[in-house]
C-alpha positions, 0 to 999 in steps of 0.5 A: 507456521512450521506445521503449515509450510515447513519453515521456522520463520517468525511472524516478523520475518514473514511480514517483512517479506510481504512488505518487501514484495509490496514495495518491489511490486509498487516500484516495478509498476511505477517504472512500467508506467502502469501504476495509479492509485485510485478507486472505482469512479463510482466511489469517487462520485456517489455519496455513501449510502450508509455507515459513519460516512453516510452522505459523504463522497470518498476523499481519495487524496486524504486517504492516499496521503495517510496511506503513503505515510503509513507505508513510508512512501513519498507524497507521490506514492513512491517508495522512498530511498530510505524505505527501500534501504530499510527493506534491503532493496537497492 
């Protein structure tokens, strides 16, 4: 990494910074009233034409529940106080 950008940061440090940015962006968008987690309408209506899920429509709510859990967010898609504290975001 040092050769590319001139920094001695570890991969873990860089990933942590990325997670902080993602959570700050999400929090900002929620507070600004512009955040809605969704997919293009076509993906929510039309059955998938191929692949393991052929013939099924995207189950957005199920996907969001898992995504929010993996991110450490509430079931409403908001970064939790615990997650913000973990990332030193007050």
